[in-house]
All heavy atoms as an XYZ file, in Angstrom:
729
protein
N      12.196    -31.150    -20.071
C      11.274    -31.192    -19.017
C       9.887    -30.780    -19.543
O       9.799    -29.822    -20.292
C      11.694    -30.262    -17.895
C      10.943    -30.381    -16.651
S      11.209    -31.995    -15.858
C      10.792    -31.689    -14.220
N       8.857    -31.511    -19.152
C       7.504    -31.140    -19.601
C       7.101    -29.765    -19.108
O       7.583    -29.246    -18.050
C       6.594    -32.213    -18.994
C       7.519    -33.412    -18.682
C       8.857    -32.716    -18.457
N       6.180    -29.157    -19.809
C       5.667    -27.791    -19.446
C       4.440    -28.028    -18.568
O       3.426    -28.601    -18.908
C       5.279    -27.014    -20.748
O       6.420    -26.917    -21.497
C       4.740    -25.616    -20.320
N       4.550    -27.449    -17.303
C       3.441    -27.550    -16.338
C       2.798    -26.171    -16.333
O       3.441    -25.121    -16.171
C       4.011    -27.892    -14.974
C       2.850    -27.875    -13.899
C       4.684    -29.231    -14.992
N       1.462    -26.174    -16.466
C       0.716    -24.923    -16.503
C      -0.504    -24.978    -15.512
O      -1.201    -25.958    -15.549
C       0.146    -24.621    -17.874
O       1.223    -24.705    -18.878
C      -0.495    -23.286    -18.017
N      -0.609    -23.887    -14.718
C      -1.689    -23.755    -13.759
C      -2.586    -22.698    -14.338
O      -2.259    -21.554    -14.560
C      -1.215    -23.369    -12.415
C      -2.364    -23.102    -11.467
C      -0.231    -24.414    -11.815
N      -3.842    -23.110    -14.638
C      -4.880    -22.185    -15.077
C      -5.672    -21.721    -13.826
O      -6.198    -22.570    -13.041
C      -5.833    -22.862    -16.117
C      -5.274    -23.112    -17.431
C      -4.375    -24.192    -17.656
C      -5.511    -22.297    -18.497
C      -3.814    -24.437    -18.864
C      -4.939    -22.433    -19.711
C      -4.061    -23.531    -19.931
O      -3.537    -23.788    -21.151
N      -5.699    -20.397    -13.601
C      -6.313    -19.870    -12.445
C      -6.915    -18.531    -12.751
O      -6.824    -18.008    -13.889
C      -5.309    -19.742    -11.312
C      -3.895    -19.086    -11.659
C      -4.022    -17.610    -11.791
C      -2.923    -19.471    -10.591
N      -7.506    -17.907    -11.784
C      -8.054    -16.561    -11.899
C      -7.448    -15.718    -10.764
O      -7.626    -15.989     -9.597
C      -9.578    -16.539    -11.814
O     -10.043    -15.210    -11.782
N      -6.733    -14.650    -11.126
C      -6.100    -13.793    -10.171
C      -7.211    -12.860     -9.535
O      -6.956    -12.344     -8.500
C      -5.037    -12.830    -10.814
C      -3.918    -13.617    -11.420
C      -2.931    -14.126    -10.320
O      -3.129    -13.841     -9.131
O      -2.035    -14.838    -10.708
N      -8.430    -12.822    -10.070
C      -9.453    -11.985     -9.490
C     -10.628    -12.817     -9.039
O     -11.788    -12.260     -8.937
C      -9.922    -10.898    -10.456
C      -8.766     -9.945    -10.746
C     -10.430    -11.453    -11.741
N     -10.469    -14.097     -8.717
C     -11.569    -14.960     -8.288
C     -12.200    -14.343     -7.070
O     -11.556    -13.899     -6.089
C     -11.053    -16.340     -7.965
N     -13.557    -14.369     -7.046
C     -14.287    -13.836     -5.941
C     -14.440    -14.864     -4.780
O     -14.759    -14.482     -3.682
N     -14.201    -16.088     -5.101
C     -14.365    -17.194     -4.131
C     -13.068    -17.383     -3.355
O     -11.993    -17.632     -3.967
C     -14.761    -18.439     -4.893
C     -15.033    -19.589     -3.958
O     -14.186    -19.970     -3.141
N     -16.207    -20.232     -4.166
N     -13.100    -17.222     -2.034
C     -11.910    -17.357     -1.208
C     -11.283    -18.757     -1.375
O     -10.048    -18.912     -1.436
C     -12.279    -17.117      0.252
C     -11.098    -17.365      1.113
C     -12.720    -15.668      0.430
N     -12.148    -19.793     -1.450
C     -11.641    -21.126     -1.580
C     -10.833    -21.331     -2.919
O      -9.820    -21.996     -2.982
C     -12.709    -22.203     -1.420
C     -12.204    -23.630     -1.410
S     -11.095    -23.937     -0.029
C     -12.193    -24.079      1.288
N     -11.308    -20.749     -3.953
C     -10.655    -20.774     -5.240
C      -9.307    -20.192     -5.157
O      -8.295    -20.686     -5.677
C     -11.501    -20.126     -6.329
O     -12.760    -20.840     -6.440
C     -10.799    -20.117     -7.715
N      -9.224    -19.038     -4.453
C      -7.894    -18.397     -4.332
C      -6.939    -19.179     -3.478
O      -5.806    -19.298     -3.818
C      -8.121    -16.984     -3.655
C      -8.800    -15.974     -4.551
C      -8.859    -14.636     -3.770
C      -9.670    -13.646     -4.632
N      -9.809    -12.326     -3.881
N      -7.469    -19.736     -2.390
C      -6.620    -20.630     -1.558
C      -6.154    -21.881     -2.281
O      -5.017    -22.317     -2.195
C      -7.382    -20.999     -0.268
C      -7.524    -19.945      0.699
C      -8.235    -20.460      1.959
C      -8.375    -19.297      3.007
N      -8.964    -19.756      4.229
N      -7.020    -22.461     -3.111
C      -6.660    -23.641     -3.882
C      -5.537    -23.313     -4.930
O      -4.654    -24.083     -5.115
C      -7.847    -24.242     -4.567
C      -8.746    -24.971     -3.569
O      -8.383    -25.243     -2.444
N      -9.994    -25.183     -4.015
N      -5.731    -22.171     -5.531
C      -4.680    -21.727     -6.503
C      -3.381    -21.494     -5.850
O      -2.321    -21.968     -6.330
C      -5.145    -20.499     -7.216
N      -3.361    -20.852     -4.691
C      -2.141    -20.642     -3.962
C      -1.483    -21.997     -3.498
O      -0.288    -22.193     -3.592
C      -2.341    -19.788     -2.725
C      -1.150    -19.338     -2.050
C      -0.158    -18.565     -2.950
O      -0.611    -17.529     -3.536
N       1.060    -19.011     -3.069
N      -2.328    -22.891     -3.065
C      -1.883    -24.226     -2.579
C      -1.252    -25.014     -3.780
O      -0.215    -25.626     -3.611
C      -3.002    -25.014     -2.002
C      -2.621    -26.402     -1.537
C      -1.751    -26.434     -0.295
N      -1.476    -27.800      0.073
C      -0.308    -28.210      0.487
N       0.652    -27.427      0.620
N      -0.159    -29.498      0.790
N      -1.859    -24.963     -4.909
C      -1.323    -25.625     -6.064
C       0.029    -25.068     -6.465
O       0.986    -25.818     -6.629
C      -2.317    -25.550     -7.284
C      -1.862    -26.335     -8.510
S      -3.101    -26.303     -9.790
C      -4.216    -27.657     -9.236
N       0.112    -23.784     -6.525
C       1.402    -23.123     -6.845
C       2.435    -23.430     -5.791
O       3.612    -23.680     -6.122
C       1.188    -21.626     -6.987
S       0.203    -21.245     -8.538
N       2.079    -23.365     -4.511
C       2.955    -23.689     -3.464
C       3.544    -25.092     -3.511
O       4.766    -25.315     -3.331
C       2.289    -23.438     -2.012
C       2.074    -21.975     -1.753
O       2.630    -21.095     -2.411
O       1.365    -21.711     -0.759
N       2.679    -26.044     -3.808
C       3.107    -27.420     -3.929
C       4.153    -27.634     -4.966
O       5.124    -28.309     -4.838
C       1.924    -28.380     -4.140
C       1.175    -28.935     -3.005
C      -0.061    -29.714     -3.355
C       2.109    -29.877     -2.162
N       3.873    -26.955     -6.142
C       4.835    -27.058     -7.243
C       6.116    -26.422     -6.884
O       7.237    -26.966     -7.156
C       4.212    -26.430     -8.545
C       3.057    -27.149     -9.100
C       2.333    -26.299    -10.153
C       3.480    -28.500     -9.726
N       6.047    -25.262     -6.234
C       7.275    -24.614     -5.832
C       8.082    -25.351     -4.781
O       9.324    -25.490     -4.956
C       6.966    -23.158     -5.256
O       6.244    -22.431     -6.241
C       8.162    -22.386     -4.804
N       7.403    -25.948     -3.831
C       8.100    -26.752     -2.782
C       8.821    -27.910     -3.392
O       9.890    -28.283     -3.028
C       7.037    -27.214     -1.754
C       6.621    -26.032     -0.853
C       7.646    -28.295     -0.865
C       5.420    -26.317     -0.021
N       8.195    -28.547     -4.444
C       8.754    -29.673     -5.114
C       9.773    -29.333     -6.199
O      10.288    -30.130     -6.917
C       7.559    -30.546     -5.730
C       6.692    -31.158     -4.742
C       7.354    -32.183     -3.953
C       6.408    -32.911     -2.987
N       6.991    -34.006     -2.239
N       9.929    -27.942     -6.312
C      10.905    -27.413     -7.304
C      10.543    -27.798     -8.732
O      11.465    -28.151     -9.565
C      12.377    -27.859     -6.939
C      12.788    -27.293     -5.640
C      14.185    -27.647     -5.261
C      14.465    -26.930     -3.983
N      15.483    -27.425     -3.160
N       9.294    -27.725     -9.008
C       8.708    -28.065    -10.370
C       8.442    -26.690    -10.974
O       7.605    -25.941    -10.487
C       7.559    -28.906    -10.306
C       7.929    -30.322     -9.716
C       6.886    -29.075    -11.699
C       6.718    -31.181     -9.355
N       9.134    -26.406    -12.106
C       8.803    -25.161    -12.793
C       7.436    -25.219    -13.408
O       7.038    -26.186    -13.905
C       9.883    -24.873    -13.853
C      11.237    -24.601    -13.274
C      12.263    -24.227    -14.393
O      11.848    -23.694    -15.430
O      13.465    -24.507    -14.125
N       6.795    -24.040    -13.340
C       5.414    -23.974    -13.969
C       5.089    -22.549    -14.395
O       5.779    -21.589    -13.952
C       4.383    -24.409    -12.911
C       4.285    -23.570    -11.725
C       3.249    -22.625    -11.606
C       5.156    -23.653    -10.637
C       3.142    -21.827    -10.520
C       4.987    -22.921     -9.491
C       3.976    -21.957     -9.464
N       4.137    -22.479    -15.236
C       3.645    -21.188    -15.688
C       2.181    -21.067    -15.162
O       1.494    -21.981    -14.982
C       3.598    -21.103    -17.262
N       1.849    -19.759    -14.857
C       0.488    -19.493    -14.462
C      -0.228    -18.749    -15.639
O       0.392    -17.894    -16.271
C       0.407    -18.568    -13.279
C       1.027    -19.196    -11.990
C       0.662    -18.377    -10.760
C       1.408    -17.089    -10.635
N       1.169    -16.399     -9.420
N      -1.471    -19.208    -15.887
C      -2.265    -18.544    -16.914
C      -3.562    -18.028    -16.252
O      -4.266    -18.797    -15.652
C      -2.656    -19.501    -18.055
C      -3.567    -18.814    -19.037
C      -1.348    -20.036    -18.769
N      -3.718    -16.774    -16.293
C      -4.868    -16.034    -15.696
C      -6.021    -16.007    -16.653
O      -6.059    -15.256    -17.556
C      -4.523    -14.656    -15.232
C      -5.648    -13.964    -14.468
O      -6.729    -14.523    -14.367
O      -5.343    -12.823    -13.908
N      -6.985    -16.907    -16.508
C      -8.101    -17.058    -17.389
C      -9.124    -15.849    -17.270
O      -9.976    -15.758    -18.115
C      -8.837    -18.412    -17.292
C      -7.938    -19.557    -17.686
C      -9.463    -18.560    -15.890
N      -8.933    -15.047    -16.255
C      -9.824    -13.848    -16.179
C      -9.450    -12.794    -17.120
O     -10.294    -11.912    -17.413
C      -9.769    -13.304    -14.690
O      -8.537    -12.769    -14.433
N      -8.244    -12.860    -17.729
C      -7.830    -11.900    -18.693
C      -7.453    -12.488    -19.995
O      -7.073    -11.813    -20.948
C      -6.687    -11.011    -18.160
C      -5.438    -11.841    -17.791
C      -7.095    -10.185    -16.995
C      -4.216    -11.039    -17.514
N      -7.471    -13.803    -20.178
C      -7.084    -14.508    -21.376
C      -8.207    -15.400    -21.885
O      -8.306    -16.537    -21.488
C      -5.849    -15.238    -21.123
C      -5.157    -15.810    -22.313
O      -5.912    -16.027    -23.391
O      -3.932    -16.117    -22.268
N      -9.063    -14.871    -22.732
C     -10.206    -15.595    -23.205
C      -9.842    -16.846    -23.990
O     -10.489    -17.881    -23.969
C     -11.121    -14.752    -24.023
C     -11.878    -13.690    -23.155
O     -12.020    -13.923    -21.974
O     -12.262    -12.611    -23.713
N      -8.730    -16.756    -24.773
C      -8.242    -17.895    -25.587
C      -7.819    -19.041    -24.626
O      -8.146    -20.188    -24.891
C      -7.123    -17.439    -26.484
C      -6.763    -18.419    -27.524
C      -5.717    -17.917    -28.488
O      -5.899    -16.810    -29.047
O      -4.701    -18.597    -28.698
N      -7.091    -18.679    -23.655
C      -6.641    -19.755    -22.659
C      -7.868    -20.308    -21.927
O      -7.870    -21.524    -21.665
C      -5.696    -19.122    -21.673
N      -8.833    -19.455    -21.601
C     -10.034    -19.918    -20.880
C     -10.762    -20.979    -21.816
O     -11.254    -22.008    -21.290
C     -10.890    -18.759    -20.545
C     -12.133    -19.165    -19.716
C     -12.898    -17.894    -19.371
C     -14.041    -18.155    -18.450
N     -14.749    -16.918    -18.036
N     -10.872    -20.671    -23.030
C     -11.579    -21.515    -23.980
C     -10.819    -22.890    -24.122
O     -11.416    -23.922    -24.120
C     -11.704    -20.895    -25.339
N      -9.487    -22.793    -24.211
C      -8.668    -23.964    -24.291
C      -8.850    -24.875    -23.029
O      -9.069    -26.068    -23.130
C      -7.203    -23.610    -24.448
C      -6.286    -24.832    -24.482
C      -5.997    -25.465    -25.798
C      -5.754    -25.451    -23.383
C      -5.186    -26.590    -25.836
C      -4.948    -26.561    -23.467
C      -4.698    -27.116    -24.690
O      -3.920    -28.245    -24.747
N      -8.790    -24.217    -21.837
C      -8.949    -24.927    -20.614
C     -10.280    -25.617    -20.536
O     -10.356    -26.799    -20.165
C      -8.873    -23.916    -19.424
C      -9.060    -24.471    -18.055
S      -9.331    -23.178    -16.830
C     -11.000    -22.652    -17.217
N     -11.384    -24.970    -20.948
C     -12.680    -25.543    -20.879
C     -12.801    -26.721    -21.859
O     -13.376    -27.756    -21.479
C     -13.743    -24.523    -21.212
C     -13.992    -23.515    -20.097
C     -15.091    -22.516    -20.517
C     -15.411    -21.602    -19.440
N     -16.510    -20.660    -19.837
N     -12.257    -26.598    -23.015
C     -12.362    -27.578    -24.096
C     -11.620    -28.832    -23.735
O     -11.971    -29.990    -24.098
C     -11.878    -27.013    -25.407
C     -12.069    -27.998    -26.537
C     -11.627    -27.352    -27.851
O     -11.774    -26.194    -28.005
O     -11.135    -28.148    -28.693
N     -10.415    -28.715    -23.076
C      -9.530    -29.811    -22.853
C      -9.520    -30.425    -21.455
O      -8.686    -31.270    -21.127
C      -8.079    -29.414    -23.248
C      -8.030    -29.136    -24.668
N      -8.181    -27.939    -25.273
C      -7.675    -29.950    -25.733
C      -7.982    -28.017    -26.550
N      -7.697    -29.277    -26.921
N     -10.390    -29.928    -20.554
C     -10.420    -30.523    -19.209
C     -11.709    -31.236    -19.004
O     -12.711    -31.025    -19.729
C     -10.318    -29.401    -18.169
O     -11.537    -28.762    -17.994
N     -11.670    -32.226    -18.028
C     -12.908    -32.903    -17.680
C     -13.463    -32.410    -16.437
O     -14.349    -33.021    -15.765
C     -12.596    -34.423    -17.519
C     -12.173    -35.103    -18.816
C     -10.700    -34.960    -19.103
O      -9.874    -35.064    -18.232
N     -10.405    -34.733    -20.336
N     -12.938    -31.227    -15.929
C     -13.417    -30.647    -14.695
C     -14.797    -30.078    -14.825
O     -15.211    -29.646    -15.905
C     -12.477    -29.582    -14.193
N     -15.518    -30.034    -13.710
C     -16.845    -29.414    -13.636
C     -16.638    -27.938    -14.035
O     -15.731    -27.288    -13.611
C     -17.296    -29.522    -12.231
C     -18.696    -28.950    -11.963
C     -19.148    -29.276    -10.518
C     -19.822    -28.055     -9.951
N     -20.147    -28.278     -8.530
N     -17.549    -27.398    -14.877
C     -17.455    -25.987    -15.295
C     -17.318    -25.049    -14.037
O     -18.023    -25.253    -13.034
C     -18.716    -25.712    -16.001
C     -19.135    -27.098    -16.553
C     -18.679    -28.097    -15.475
N     -16.403    -24.099    -14.149
C     -16.203    -23.120    -13.086
C     -15.136    -23.550    -12.145
O     -14.783    -22.745    -11.191
N     -14.609    -24.752    -12.190
C     -13.614    -25.287    -11.298
C     -12.233    -24.684    -11.614
O     -11.809    -24.744    -12.719
C     -13.533    -26.805    -11.366
O     -14.746    -27.374    -10.988
C     -12.438    -27.326    -10.404
N     -11.663    -24.068    -10.651
C     -10.263    -23.500    -10.725
C      -9.581    -23.770     -9.428
O     -10.282    -23.818     -8.409
C     -10.318    -22.003    -11.015
C     -10.746    -21.610    -12.402
C     -10.789    -20.022    -12.479
C      -9.806    -22.048    -13.479
N      -8.281    -23.882     -9.463
C      -7.341    -23.944    -10.557
C      -7.327    -25.355    -11.161
O      -7.782    -26.332    -10.614
C      -6.008    -23.659     -9.863
C      -6.142    -24.327     -8.490
C      -7.599    -24.035     -8.133
N      -6.887    -25.387    -12.426
C      -6.690    -26.583    -13.127
C      -5.215    -26.772    -13.542
O      -4.619    -25.730    -13.861
C      -7.619    -26.684    -14.407
C      -9.076    -26.585    -14.134
C      -9.814    -26.618    -15.496
C      -9.590    -27.648    -13.259
N      -4.768    -27.942    -13.558
C      -3.320    -28.200    -13.888
C      -3.237    -28.993    -15.192
O      -3.947    -29.988    -15.379
C      -2.633    -28.937    -12.755
C      -1.141    -28.993    -12.838
C      -0.527    -28.582    -11.504
C      -0.694    -30.338    -13.397
N      -2.360    -28.556    -16.121
C      -2.127    -29.166    -17.356
C      -0.608    -29.459    -17.476
O       0.199    -28.648    -16.974
C      -2.492    -28.313    -18.496
C      -3.974    -28.191    -18.773
C      -4.781    -27.524    -17.873
C      -4.522    -28.821    -19.871
C      -6.175    -27.420    -18.092
C      -5.897    -28.711    -20.131
C      -6.710    -28.018    -19.195
N      -0.220    -30.546    -18.101
C       1.148    -30.868    -18.366
C       1.296    -31.061    -19.847
O       0.603    -31.950    -20.402
C       1.696    -32.092    -17.568
C       3.123    -32.426    -17.955
C       1.552    -31.855    -16.092
N       2.093    -30.311    -20.490
C       2.294    -30.325    -21.953
C       0.917    -30.254    -22.699
O       0.648    -30.960    -23.644
C       3.012    -31.623    -22.438
C       4.510    -31.507    -22.105
O       5.037    -30.405    -21.949
O       5.135    -32.542    -22.120
N       0.079    -29.438    -22.158
C      -1.271    -29.143    -22.768
C      -2.278    -30.214    -22.485
O      -3.405    -30.073    -22.918
N      -1.955    -31.225    -21.691
C      -2.867    -32.281    -21.383
C      -3.383    -32.054    -19.914
O      -2.595    -31.906    -18.980
C      -2.229    -33.718    -21.462
C      -3.161    -34.794    -21.066
C      -1.706    -33.873    -22.889
N      -4.713    -32.078    -19.750
C      -5.324    -31.974    -18.466
C      -4.832    -33.043    -17.469
O      -4.926    -34.183    -17.799
C      -6.848    -31.955    -18.559
C      -7.579    -31.926    -17.305
C      -7.606    -30.805    -16.510
C      -8.289    -33.032    -16.880
C      -8.323    -30.751    -15.332
C      -8.975    -32.972    -15.644
C      -8.991    -31.840    -14.877
O      -9.698    -31.800    -13.735
N      -4.412    -32.575    -16.250
C      -4.031    -33.590    -15.282
C      -4.993    -33.553    -14.103
O      -5.158    -34.623    -13.468
C      -2.568    -33.260    -14.750
C      -1.500    -33.485    -15.698
C      -1.374    -34.869    -16.281
N      -1.156    -35.783    -15.159
C      -1.705    -36.952    -15.026
N      -2.539    -37.428    -15.981
N      -1.481    -37.758    -14.044
N      -5.529    -32.441    -13.734
C      -6.517    -32.442    -12.638
C      -6.662    -31.144    -11.889
O      -6.128    -30.130    -12.275
N      -7.322    -31.253    -10.751
C      -7.586    -30.151     -9.863
C      -6.716    -30.292     -8.638
O      -5.938    -31.166     -8.454
C      -9.067    -30.200     -9.435
O      -9.247    -31.317     -8.524
C     -10.038    -30.195    -10.604
N      -6.882    -29.332     -7.711
C      -6.110    -29.399     -6.418
C      -6.435    -30.683     -5.634
O      -5.580    -31.178     -4.959
C      -6.374    -28.121     -5.615
C      -5.451    -28.083     -4.422
C      -7.805    -28.056     -5.151
C      -3.973    -27.918     -4.756
N      -7.662    -31.188     -5.815
C      -8.004    -32.390     -5.092
C      -7.160    -33.608     -5.551
O      -6.530    -34.241     -4.710
C      -9.532    -32.714     -5.247
C      -9.850    -34.089     -4.611
C     -10.419    -31.631     -4.678
N      -7.045    -33.813     -6.797
C      -6.202    -34.897     -7.324
C      -4.725    -34.663     -6.997
O      -3.984    -35.651     -6.651
C      -6.417    -35.076     -8.833
C      -7.727    -35.584     -9.242
C      -8.737    -34.517     -9.574
O      -8.434    -33.322     -9.486
O      -9.982    -34.897     -9.823
N      -4.370    -33.387     -7.086
C      -2.945    -33.068     -6.845
C      -2.566    -33.323     -5.389
O      -1.531    -33.909     -5.031
C      -2.705    -31.599     -7.180
C      -1.223    -31.228     -7.095
S      -1.103    -29.443     -7.492
C       0.719    -29.361     -7.564
N      -3.442    -32.964     -4.417
C      -3.218    -33.177     -3.035
C      -3.180    -34.634     -2.629
O      -2.386    -35.103     -1.853
C      -4.125    -32.379     -2.147
C      -3.749    -30.838     -2.188
C      -4.531    -30.078     -1.169
O      -5.704    -30.390     -0.909
O      -3.946    -29.074     -0.659
N      -4.115    -35.423     -3.354
C      -4.079    -36.792     -3.090
C      -2.857    -37.511     -3.559
O      -2.297    -38.314     -2.833
C      -5.324    -37.486     -3.821
C      -6.612    -37.215     -3.213
C      -7.835    -37.700     -4.042
O      -7.634    -38.257     -5.146
O      -8.971    -37.481     -3.622
N      -2.302    -37.110     -4.678
C      -1.115    -37.615     -5.187
C       0.085    -37.272     -4.231
O       0.968    -38.057     -4.024
C      -0.779    -37.166     -6.598
N       0.081    -36.016     -3.812
C       1.127    -35.529     -2.887
C       1.079    -36.338     -1.592
O       2.126    -36.806     -1.091
C       0.970    -34.097     -2.628
C       2.098    -33.522     -1.901
O       3.274    -33.683     -2.215
N       1.825    -32.876     -0.790
N      -0.100    -36.565     -1.059
C      -0.218    -37.315      0.253
C       0.235    -38.755      0.091
O       0.749    -39.382      1.053
C      -1.676    -37.207      0.713
C      -2.076    -35.824      1.259
C      -3.547    -35.698      1.586
O      -4.280    -36.715      1.568
O      -3.976    -34.568      1.802
N       0.053    -39.267     -1.131
C       0.469    -40.623     -1.407
C       1.934    -40.752     -1.748
O       2.519    -41.859     -2.019
C      -0.327    -41.284     -2.549
C      -1.768    -41.499     -2.207
O      -2.096    -41.522     -1.012
O      -2.602    -41.652     -3.160
N       2.635    -39.560     -1.742
C       4.037    -39.560     -2.102
C       4.278    -39.785     -3.573
O       5.372    -40.247     -3.948
N       3.284    -39.542     -4.416
C       3.401    -39.813     -5.824
C       3.092    -38.624     -6.735
O       2.645    -38.725     -7.843
C       2.354    -40.932     -6.134
N       3.409    -37.429     -6.227
C       3.078    -36.192     -6.996
C       3.801    -36.181     -8.365
O       3.187    -35.912     -9.376
C       3.429    -34.943     -6.245
C       3.088    -33.644     -6.899
C       1.663    -33.511     -7.285
C       3.538    -32.420     -6.068
N       5.100    -36.485     -8.320
C       5.866    -36.445     -9.579
C       5.371    -37.492    -10.597
O       5.229    -37.216    -11.793
C       7.366    -36.714     -9.305
C       8.015    -35.506     -8.672
C       7.880    -35.335     -7.191
O       7.253    -36.277     -6.556
O       8.318    -34.393     -6.578
N       4.966    -38.708    -10.062
C       4.431    -39.724    -10.999
C       3.040    -39.354    -11.530
O       2.711    -39.626    -12.651
C       4.316    -41.062    -10.233
C       5.608    -41.698     -9.839
C       6.158    -41.174     -8.540
O       5.582    -40.296     -7.881
N       7.243    -41.700     -8.115
N       2.283    -38.608    -10.688
C       0.929    -38.193    -11.167
C       1.159    -37.058    -12.201
O       0.459    -37.093    -13.251
C       0.176    -37.608     -9.972
C      -1.138    -37.009    -10.303
C      -2.268    -37.659    -10.672
C      -1.436    -35.571    -10.389
N      -3.288    -36.763    -10.916
C      -2.836    -35.459    -10.787
C      -0.711    -34.423    -10.224
C      -3.428    -34.272    -10.920
C      -1.385    -33.199    -10.400
C      -2.715    -33.154    -10.761
N       2.083    -36.171    -11.986
C       2.303    -35.116    -12.969
C       2.904    -35.630    -14.294
O       2.501    -35.200    -15.357
C       3.261    -34.053    -12.377
C       2.765    -33.106    -11.388
C       3.875    -32.315    -10.726
C       1.685    -32.239    -11.933
N       3.893    -36.523    -14.127
C       4.640    -36.970    -15.308
C       4.565    -38.539    -15.440
O       5.517    -39.226    -15.298
C       6.114    -36.588    -15.140
C       6.288    -35.145    -14.769
C       6.893    -34.809    -13.543
C       5.876    -34.101    -15.566
C       7.070    -33.493    -13.138
C       6.062    -32.775    -15.238
C       6.638    -32.480    -14.026
N       3.377    -39.033    -15.803
C       3.218    -40.490    -15.938
C       4.030    -40.987    -17.093
O       4.247    -40.283    -18.075
C       1.727    -40.644    -16.158
C       1.250    -39.416    -16.682
C       2.157    -38.331    -16.127
N       4.539    -42.180    -16.952
C       5.406    -42.760    -18.003
C       4.633    -43.514    -19.000
O       3.630    -44.098    -18.822
C       6.481    -43.626    -17.396
C       7.208    -42.928    -16.317
C       8.657    -42.551    -16.742
O       9.164    -43.192    -17.654
N       9.222    -41.573    -16.084
């Protein structure tokens, strides 16, 4: 099974960022998709990796990666979920 990783900040000052991170984790949990959380507020190496390998606007959190490849933000994830295509979005063939 591919490795799903959510890059987030446990100490984000922005309420919307915190809600988005919780929503992303909740969606993965509801769909029974195992994932790891990486707190970029305490892991500078992970933060640098996230910035270098994503196409997201700087400062955007949470970000989702699958096997180290950037997949998107909560916006893309929710769109895929609403279309009934979350698993296909996460794990394209």
